[in-house]
C-alpha positions, 0 to 999 in steps of 0.5 A: 224093711224096704229101701224107702224106710229109715233106720234108727240111729242112737246118739249117746252123750254124757247127758242124754240119748237121742234117736234120729232116723237115717237111711244108709242106702247106696244106689248103684248104677251107670248114672249114679255116684257108685258104678259097676266097673263091669256088668258081669257079677259072680252070683251065688244062691243062699238056699232056703232051709227046712229047719231053722233053729236057734239054741241057747245054752246054759252057762254060769259065771266062773264065780257067783260071789264077786272075787270069791277066790280072793285073788283080785286086789292090789299088792300092799307089801311083803318081807321075809320070815327070817333066815331059812323060812321063806317070804310073805306078801300081802294084798288088798281083797276087792269086793269084800268089805270089813264091817262093824256095828250091826248087820242091819246097819253095817259100818265099814271099819276103814280097814281093807280085807287082807290076803296073805301069800306065803312062799317057801325058799324054793319059790313055791306058794304054800299058803294063800288065805284071807285074814279077818280084821282083829277088833275089840268089837265084833267085825266081819268080812262081807261078800257081795250078794247074789240073787237066787230063785225059789228052790235054789241051793248054795253049797259052800266049802272052805278051810278056817283057822281061828288065828293067823299065827295059830295062837290065842294070847288071851285065855278062854274057857274050855269048850268055847265056840268061835264064830266061823261064818254066817249065811244070810238070806233075805227074800224079795218083798212079796210084799214082806221081806223075810230074813233068815240065817243058815245053821250048820245043817244048812237049814234057814232059821227065821229072825225078825232081822239079821241082828235077831238072836235067832239068826244063827252063826256057824261056830267051831268049838276048840276043846284044846289049846293045842288043836289050832289047825285048819278045819274044813267046813261044808254047808249046803243050804236048804232050798230057798223059800222065795226069790231073794238074796244071799251073802256070806259073812266071816266074823271075828271073835272079839273076846280074844285079842289078837284074833284074826280068823283066816279063810282059804279054799272057798268054793261055791256051788250053785244048785238050781233049776229052770222052770222046775227042771233040774239044771243038771238034766238040760244044757239049754233050750231051743226054738225051731221052725219047720217048713212044709216044703221038701228041703234038705238043708237045715240052719242052726245057730246059737245066741247068748242072750235070752229070757231065762227064768234064772238070775245067775245064768249068763245071758239072762235078760233083766228089767231096767231095775236090774233085779227083775227078770225081763218079761218075754215080750219083745217087739220088732220095730214096726210090728208093735203088737207081735210080742214074742220071747227074745230067742223066738224074735231071733228065730223069726229074723233068721227064718225071714232070711232063709225062707226062700232063695236069696242072691249072694253076689261078688261085686267090683264097684267104682266110687268110694263116696255116695253124695258127700258121705264115705261108704262103710259097712252100715251101707245097704246096696240097691242096683237101680238099673238091674235089680231095683226091688232088692236090697243087699248088705255088705257081708264081706268088704274084700278090698278098697283101692283108694288111689283108683276109688274102687272096692270089691265086696260080697253082697247078700240079699236081705230084702225083696220088695216082690216077696217080702212083707209089704211095708209103707210108712211116712207116705201120702195116699191120695183118694182119687176115687170115691173109695180107695184102699189105704196101704198100711204096714202089712205083716203077713206070712207065706199064705198071703199075697198083695194083689192089684189095688193093694188088697191082702188076699189069703191063699191058704187052704184051711179056713183060719180064725185070728185076732186082727191087729191094725192101727193107722197114725197120721193125718187126713186132708178133707174137701171141707170142714167140719165134716163127719167121715169114716174109715172102714176095714173090711173083708170080702164078705163083711165089714169088720170095723168102721171108725167115724171121725168128726174132722174140724180142721184140714189136715186133721190128725188121726190115730185109728185102732182097727183091732178086731178079734176072731176074724175068719178067712176062707181061701181067696178072701181079701182084706182092705181099708177104705176112706170116705169120699170126703177124705182127699188124702191120708198122710201115714206116719206109722201103721201096721196090720198083722194077725195074731195067729202064728199058725198062719204067719209062720211055719210049724213052731216048737220050743223045748229043752236040749237035754244032756 
């Protein structure tokens, strides 16, 4: 980013989002609105680093199914059990819904799932459980769905009892199986959606739909009317066959009324992997640049968003449909064809900041407004008298004296026109000679320099081969029309590509794609773009020139797992 370029500002309303371009530069100088109070400034140096590393650590949410501990929900009422027996309270349970009808076409019963809390005479809680709705028809309490990857497993443990009062008023046959839980799993369409239910051993059994008779329910057999006690269940599903969704259902038993099955101590453990690696073996991933220079200082930082091939890791980035993991193809503004994963883009930004010595200065300035606008932390600073080629941001706004219109801050250099990437957009270039270079957006690395005439020179030692990406968008002004003109991209030893244009008006809009694959450069070879003599000027609104060869652009790159 140079001081002549705009930043994009997003304006969000209830109806839409619009984008405007704004610059927030403040020009500081003796003849400017903002002035240095004294010419002396305390200057520090942010030193370059040998290794730049960005880490992303795996972490999972405290719960996979929303409100899986049943603790969130509004208080409904309460009372006393009777003299000497303590009290009870009951609550609604958020994120769980009582349904009836069929699994494929569930209908809310209208009754909210209830959590009971029992307290003894000393004020200690001794029971805390949910109660499934009693009904003459089958009903069930249903969780939200969680998304799983192929190979993932779910480990579920909970305690269950057939009825809140541990009593069945209706008679039943000996060896009756009571419904306890269903674990339903549907795959993402590939293109067919397959549906399964887990049996008591965790094996997924296929069914034509969730109401199919082959979809199992995990049950419990009471063989004695005196054995109505809490029973613990533990089920570990087999690995998921495909990416998909899993939900939990706690059904009632409509043959026996009243019959309010109760559940407590639900715990869910997620057994997963990253790209086939067991999650228990790694705690995260890293991206790293290592410079060739002899430098003693390293830079390491962590980020909390990344392209992670797992639906449930916190910070995983999703596509706009919220169901699909985002592809690892992110583009920096004005570097449209440099697609990199999210974490590597963050690494590139930090490498640019630390690749050579940069200034950090403490300033004491006069002036709280620049033009008609007040100064804020979004502003960037240019010292037009002393340091016009550098751009600074406000790292620490220490003090503002409104009475005297002064402020103190620590500023950090973020851009240097003499050393950072050359960028030119929204500008007009006049073709004064018979031919002339078009200065476009140049994304080049430490082995390239811009020489007189804005030619790009390769200064590295080895011969490199890369895919060159170049595009120029704007309009050309011509000496006469209609006319056939051309624009050429070339290197010292050869023309790489010529684009012919039949211009019928002046100015004439152009969108020129100069992509050339397998370009080789030797030491001190130069790249330039030239215009036909009949083109008197070119107005560039968007442009870039970059190399699809990270070995040339960036230091030695490595990525991998952070093992435990």
